N, C-alpha and C positions, 0 to 999 in steps of 0.2 A: 388600286387594283393592280395585280401583277399578271402580265401576259408573257408568253414565250412565243417569239416569232421564228418561223422556220422557212428556209427557201427550198423550192423543189424545181425540177426541170421537166417540162412537158407542155402539152397544149392547154389552152385556157378553157375552164368550165364556164358555163353560161350563168350559173347561180350557185349559191352556197349549197343547196340541196344537190344540184347536178354535180358539184365538185366532190362531194362525199361519195356519191355513187360512182363517179368516174374514177376517183382515186382507188376505190376498192377493186374496180375492174382492171385498171392498169397494173396494180400491184399483183393481182392474182395471175394475170397473163404475162407479167414481165419475166423474161428469161433470166434477168439478173438475180431473181429470188430462188432460182434453181440451185441446188447444192453444187452442181458441176460447174457453175459459172461464178463461184465465190471470189476467185482471184480477180476477175474482171471488175466486179463491184468495188473491191477494195482499192482499185487503182484510180478511181474517180473520187474527188473530195470537194466538199463545200465548207468554207471557213467563214465564220461570222465575227463581227465586232463584239466587244465585251459588254457586260451588263451595265445598266444605267438607271438612275432614279431621276425622274423629272416631275415638276409640278404642273398642275392644270394650266393650259394656255401656252406652255413653252413648246419649243421645237427640238427635234433631234433627227439625226441622219444615221440610218443603219447601212452597213456595208456587208456584202456577200462576195467572197472571192472563190472562183471555181478553178479547179485544176483537173487535168486529164479529160476534159470535155471540150470539143471543138466549138468555136464560135457559132458555127452553123446549127449545132445541136443544142446550144445553151439557151433554150427558152426557160426563163426563171420565174418562179412564183414565190410570193411571200404568204405564209400561213401563220396564224396565231392561235394560241390556246390559253385560255384563262384557267386559273386554278380551279380544279374540280369540274371543268367543262370540257366539251369536245373541241375538235379542230375547227377553225374558221378561216376560209380563204380570204385574202386581203387584196392582192394585186398581182398582175402578170405582165411580163414584157416578152415580146417575140424575139427570135434569133434570125439572122445575125444582126440586123440593123436596128431592131427595137422600134420599128415603125408602128407596130400594133401594141397597144397597152389597154389593160382592162382593170377595173377597180370594183371592189365591193361597195354597195350603196352606203355602208356605214362609214366609209372613209372618203367617199367621193368629194372632190374639190379641197380636201385637206391633205391627202397623201399624194406624193408624186414618185413614180418609179422611173429609173433611168439606168443606163449602162455605159461602160467604157471598155470596149474590147481590147484596147491597147494594154490594159492592166488586168484583164479578165475579172472585172468587177461589176456587180449590179447594186444599185443604191435604192433605198426607200427613204425619201424625205418626208418626215411627219411633222405637220404644223398644227397649231391650236389643239394640243393634246387634251384628251378627256380621260377621266378615270377608267372608262371602259376600253380605252386604247392601251394597249400595252402589248413581238412577232418572231420568227423562225423562217430563215430562207430555205426553200425546199425545191427539189427538182423531181418530185414524185418518185422516180426510180432511185435518185440519190438524195439523201436527206442530210441537212446540216445538223450540227449539235444543238443549235438553238441559242438565241440571245434573249436574256431576260430584261424586259423593259418595264419599270415600275412607274406608274403615273400616280403621284401622291398628293392628296389634298389636305392632310392634317399637319400638325406641328412636328417638326423634326426634334427628336429626343436622342441625344447621344448615349451610348451604352456606358454602364459602370462595369469596370473590369475587376475580376477577382482571380488570384492564383489558386489553383487546386493541386494539392499534393496528396499522393496516396498514403493512407495511414499504415497499412501493413505491406511489407515487402513481398514481391513476387517470388515464387519458388524457382523460376527459370533465370534468375539473375537479371531480370528486367524490372523497370519501374515505370509506372504510368503517371504522367503529369498532365494537368488540364488547365484550361483558361475559360472562365465564365464571363460572358457578356450579358448583362442583365438590364431589362427594361429599356429597350431602344425601339425607335420607330423613325423611318420606315424599315421594312424587312431587310433591305439590301445591306449586307455586311460580309466582309471577307476577313478571314483569319490568316495570319502568316507567322510562322515560328522560325527563329534563328538561334544558333548556339553562340557560345562566347566568341567564336571566330567570325561570326556573321554568316555562316553557311545556312542556307534554307533547309528546313526539315519538312518531310511529309506528315500530314496530320489528317485526322478524321473529325468532322464536325457535325453537330446535331442542332436542329432549330425547332422551337415550339412557340406558340403564341397564346396570349390570354388578354382579353380586354383591349384589343388593338395595340398591345405591347408585345415585343418579341424577346426571347431569351435564347442565346446560342452558347453551345459548349464545343470547344475544340480540344482534342486530346492527342498526345504523342506518347510513344513508348520508346524508352532509351535504355541503354546498358547502365546498370547500377554501379555507382562508385561512392566514395565517402562524401563527396560534395558535387552537386550538379547545379548549373545556373543557365537558364534559357530566357529569351525574350519572346513574349507573345504580343503581336501587334494586330490591330484591327483597322480596317478601312471602312468608313461609314459616312453618309452625307452630313452627319453631325460633327465630323472631324475625326482625324486619326488618333488612336490612343495605344499606349504600350504599357505592359506590366511585366515585371520580372518574376519568374517562377523558379524558386530555388528548392532543391532537394538535398537534405542532409541525412546521412545514414542514421537510422534509429540507434539510440544508445541506452542500454539498461541502467537503472539507477544503482548507485552505491549507497547502501543503507547502514547506518551506524546508530547504536543505541547506548546512551550514557545516562548516568544518574548524577544529579547535582543537589546537595542539601539546600533547602530554602526555608529557613525558619523552622516551623513545626511541621513542615511537609518535605517531601522529596520530589524534585522535578525530574521527570523522565523525558529526555530530549532525543527525539528520533530525527537524525539528519539524513536527508535524501539528496544526493549530489550527482551531477554530470549525467542527467537523463534527457532524452528527446524521443518523441515529441513531448509537449508541455503538459498534456493531460495525464493525471494519475489520481488515485484515491488512497486514503490512509484510514485504517481502522485500528483500534486498540482492544486488547483482551487482558483480563485478569483471570488467571487459572482457566483459560480457554472460554471464558464468558465475556462477551463484548461489553466494552465500557463506553461511556459518553462523557461529555464535559471537557474534551481535549481541544486544543487550539491549533489550527493549521495556518501556516503562513502562505501568502500568495507566491507561487513559483517565481523566482527571480532569474532573469537571463544573464549568464556570464559567458561571453563569447557566443558560440553556437548552441551551448547546452544550458540546462536549467538546474536550479537547486531550490530546495524547500526544507522547511522544518515543521515538525509537529511536536507539541509539548503536552504531556499528561502529568498533572500534579496528584500525588497520593499522600495520604497521611503517614506519619512516621510509624504509627501502630500497624498499618497494613504492610508497610515496607519491612518492618522488623519481623512480621509473621512469615517471612520467606516466601510470600506469594510470588508467582511467576507472571511477569507482564510481557506482553507481545506487541510489537509494532508491526503491522501488516500493511505492506505497500503493494498496490496493484497497478501495473503499468503495461499497456499493450497486451492485456489478457494474461500476463504472468504475475504471480504473487511472490514477493520477496519479504521474508520475515526475519526479525531479530528479537531475541528474548532476553530478559534481564530479571535478576532477583538480587537480594542483598548478598554481597560477597561474604562467605564464611571464612575468609582469609585476610591476612594483613600483608602489606608489602613494605619492605625497607630498602632504600637505595643508599648505599654507603659511598661517600666521596672517595677519591683516590687516597691511598695510604701514603703519607709522606715518606715512610721508610722505603717503599717501592719506588717512589719518584727519585730519591737520592741513590738508592742501591742499584736500580736497574735502568734508570733513565726512561721510565715509562709510567703511564697512569693506568691503574687497575681499579675498576669499579665493581662492586658486588650488588646484585639485586637478589634479595632473599624474600621468599614467600613462606608464610607460616600459618598453620591451621591445625585444628584438632581432629579433622577427618582425613585419614591417610588417602582414601580414594580421590577426594576432591583435590588435595595437594598434588597427587600424582597426575591427575587429568588436566591440571592447569598448565598452560604454556607461558613461557616468558619471552617477550620480544623487546628489542631495543631500537631506539631512534637517536640519531645524532643530528642536530640542527634541522629536525623535521623530516629527515630521510631514514628509511628503514636500513638497518645494517645487520649483516650476518657473519662477517669475517672477524677473526680474532676473538671469538666468543667460546669460552670453555664452560662445559656443564650442559644441562643442569645436573646437579648431584643431590642425592637425598640423604638426610641424616635423621635419626630418630632419637628424641629425648622426651621431655615432658610433652612436647608438641612435635608435629611433623613439619619438616621444612624442606625447601628446595632452593638451591643457589645457582645463579648464573653469573659468570664473570666476563666483563668486557675490558679488553686491554688495547691501549693505543700508545704509540711512541710519543715522547715529549714533543717532537716536531709536529705530529698529527694533533696532539692534544692542544697545542697553541691555537689551532683553528676552530676549536670546539667552543660553542656558546651555550648550548643547552643539550642535556641528555635526558631521555625519557625511558623509563622501564615500565612495561605493561604486563599485567597478569591477566590472561585471557582463558576463559572456559565457556563452553556452551551453556546457554541459559543463565549466565552470570554477567552482571555489569562489569566491564573491564576495570580493574583497579590499577591506577596510574600514579607513579611517583616521578616528579621532575627534579632535575638538578641544574640550576643556572650557574654558570661560571662567571663570576664578577672579576673583570680584568683591570679595573681601575682606569686611571688616566695616564699611566706610565710613570708617575712620580714615585720616588723611592720612599718606603716607610721608615720609621724609626724603630730600632730593635733594642730592647734592654732585657737583661736577665736579672731575676730577683730570687732571694731565698726567704722563705717564710720564717718568722721568728719562732724560737723554740717552744714558746707557750702555745703556739697554734699547731704544733706538729706532734706526731707520736714520738715517744721516747726513743724508738728504735729506727726511725726513718727521717729522711731529710727531703723536703719538697722544693724543687726548683721551678720557677715560673718564668717563661719567655713571653714578653709582652711586645706585640707588633702593632704600632699605631700609625694611622694614616688619615689625612683629611677626607678621603673618599673611600667608599666601600670597595674592598678588594679581597679576594680569597688568597690564602697563603698555605703552603705546605710546610709544616714545622716538624723537623726531625731532630733527634738528640744523638750525641755521640760522646763516648768517654775518650780519654787521651789515647788509649791503646786501640780502640775501635776506629778513631779518626785516622790513625796511621794506615790501617788496613782498608779504609773506605767502607766501613760497616756502620749502619745507622739504625736507630731504634725509635719507635713511635712513643710519643707521650700521650696524654689525654688532651686532645685539642678541641677547643670550643670555637664555633664560627664567629665571624666579626660581629660585634655588638655596637650599637650606637652609643656614643659618649658625648660629653660636652664639647669636645674639640674635634670630633669626627667619628672614626670607627677604630676599634681595637679588637685584635684576636689574641687569644692566650693558649699556651700549651703548658701543661703541668707534667713534670718528670720527677718521679719519686725514686730515691736510692736509699740504701741502708746507711746508717751512721758510720759503719765501718768503712764503706766505700768512700764516704765523704771525708773521713779523717785520714785516709791514706796519704802519705807524703807524695807531693808532686801530682796528685790526681786533679785532672782538669776536665770539666764537663762543658760541652759546646752546644749552643742552640743554632741550628741551621735553618735558614728561611729561603723558600723558593716561591716568589710571587707567581700567581696564576697568569698565564699568557706570556711570561718571560721565557727567554731561551737560556737563562743562566740564573744561578742562585746568588743571593746577596752575601756580603762578607759576614762570616760567622761571628758569634759572640761567645766568649768563654767566661767561666766562673769556677773558682776553686776555694778551698778552705784556707789556702795560704794568702789570699788577697786581703787587703786592708779595707775593712768595712766601717771605719771610724765615723763616717758621715751617714750611717744608716738611720732610718727612722724607726719609730715604735712598731710600725706595721710591716716594714719590709726593709731589706738591705739592698741597695742598688749595686750593680756591677762597678760603676764608676761614679764619682761625685760630679755634679753638674750644677751650674747656676740656673739652668732652665728646669723648673720643677714640673713641667707639663707631664712628662712620663710618670713621675712619682704620683701626680694627682690622678692620672688615668689608673695606675695600679691600685692606689688607695681606694678609688671608687669601686673598682671591680672586686677587690678583696672585701670591702665593706658589704657589698651586695651578697657575696658568697657566704660570708660569716652570718649574715642575717638569715639566709636560708637554712644554714646548719643549726642555728639557734632555734628556729621555728620547728625544725624537724625533731630535735631533741625534746623540746617542750611538748610537742604533740604526743610523742611516744610516752613521755613521763605521765602526761595527763591521762592517756588511755589506760596505763597500768594502774594508776590510783583509782580510776573509775571502775575498772574491773574488780579490784580488790574490795572496794566498798560494796559493789553489787553482790559479790560472793558472800561477804559478811552478813548482809541482810538476809540472804537465802538460808 
């Protein structure tokens, strides 16, 4: 049972009933209650000791300190009030000596009232406490604030603490944080809030009870910022506890929708990143009709924010039908949507032109989008990324050209010094309601080892009668990109270079080999003193390699049936590499001619039958 004890100053009533009547009379007649004497009332105070929880049979001493009242007038009484009940007089001591003392029959021989005028204090010693005991020092005319005394007979249960954070932000730049103390007993519990520096904060608390268990809530309101952290501490007979309450400013989700081929289906992947709080919902639509059968991942915390993924698989037939699919994300009452359908365009990302690398000392890349619908091509935007970062500087275009199809081109230019730091380039074609079409270019820089460069001429039986084909073979034990440009003797003197037909590095028996084919006329080849040069610049290097020359005037006496090397060597590795590549190329040419011939014969036979 919980009682509130109050002290008062006046004469002693003869009984509980007399006390209540006498109190009413004294208060009604008291000049201190008149509005004109308000200041004199406020100058006298009664202060009491703090709240306490005690078990049956234990003892406790209450203290009442008076100020602004002379010892001669300080006749003090203790009064108590149980929850939901009226006031009950307990004890009285006379002034100034305290020679006269009186007690209520309910506390007789268990409670003792005393005083010490040297410190202006009156005491109530309570022994053999019962559950019905529980007081307020009072002076009739002057009332103390009350001291809560709880006499508890049950089992002490400490509270469980939970942090409470407001879901939606306030409009006045304030945020409310709370602390929940759940299922504790007895009732006596005190909340205390402190900030990161240890400064105490004012709070408001609420208390409720059910089945002899109590639940308390304490709330504070603080200025909103990106991140706030406070400590909520409780004092309870079951022991003190503390919980940290942290507020992080809400963050809207970033939604991206991509399509990934998966066998005979298309996987639509909706990524939801950097959102807070954790709770959100995802729905899918096909042509504005809700779909089922999608899979949602559990949000994963990364730092202070969360990320999640939702995947919907659709058949290739549905995907090819140009149906529009929508990923719909709802977070904090707001809806974020991304739509996708099969892209009616193609994207080509061309690597740097070797001619530009040598002529201008810079890398120039082209991203070309092509489609049959002019409006779709026009509405599609081209964006660039280098090493995962969006870039907008040194980009020319896009420009539109019209041929059998519509196309748009965007060029990205970087100096060779900047290009040496590039590992990956991404070109993206983006349009509303269309899955972004992405092309990546990875720059393979090798391990720094120098490759072997040789120049070869194709045998006459493999060439057109009016042309000569030169092949530059670059071999390395590791995969590496090379920029291979050609120059004639006159062009080399002026620093002018020409592109050949360059093929990316291919895996061979001894590592990797890249080739560039340069075709000239026989007239150019047969010119006296004509020299043709293969120039190689390894990706990631700040300088080109030593060039390799070839001319009609050179001695090719040690040439093979398949090729003629620039110089004779005892190491036949390069010759083997070239022979392997040429053999593969010849096979493709043969298959192409055979297929063409077969189709012609088949068509003629079919026409003859008709």
